[in-house]
N, C-alpha and C positions, 0 to 999 in steps of 0.2 A: 054257963059259957057253952053253946053251941059249936059246929063246922063254921059256918056261916061270921057268925061275931067274930071270933079267933079272929078268920082270915080277914075277915074286915076292920079287924082294929089293930091286927099286927101292918099292912098299908096304911092306914093313917100315921104308925109312927112315922113309917118310912119313908112316907109324905114329907111327915112334917120336918122329919132331922134332913130329907130335900129342901124345904123351905127355907131353915135354918140359913142353909149352905150357901144357898140364892140370897138370900138376907145380909148375908157375910159381904159375896163377891157384890155383891150391887146394893148399896147403901142407899142411893135412888126408892128402894123397895121398901126398904125398913119399914115406913108405917102400915103398907100393903097388907105385907105379909104377919105381921108384929102378933097378931088375934085380937087388936082391939078393933075389927068394925066387924058387925055383925056379917054383915052381907058378903062379904069375903069370905067368912066360914060355913056359913051353908051353903055360898056354891062349892069349897074345898068338899064338905064331905057331900055334894054331889058329885061331884068327882066323883071321890072317893067309892063310890058305890056303885059308878059305871065302871071304874075301872073292875073290881070285886067281880060283878053279873060278865064278863065281857070275858074275864078269865074262867066261869063259872057254864059260859056256855064253850067256847073252845075247848076247854079239858073238859067237859062234860060231867061239872064236879057235881053232885048232889051233899047239898048242906042240910036235907031237914035228916 
C-alpha cells in the first residue's frame, strides 16, 4: 500500500466513525448513513478523495 492509499484509507476510517457518531445522535439519519445506499456511498468516497487531495495540495505532500 503506497502513502496515498494509506492516507486515503485512514481518512475513510475517520469519516466512517464520524458518520456512526452522527447516526447515533440523529436517528432520522440512520437510513442515509447506514451504508445501504450505494449513491450515498459513492458520494462519500468522492468527499474522502477531495479531502485527501486538499491536504495533498495544502501541505505539498507527494503520495507517489
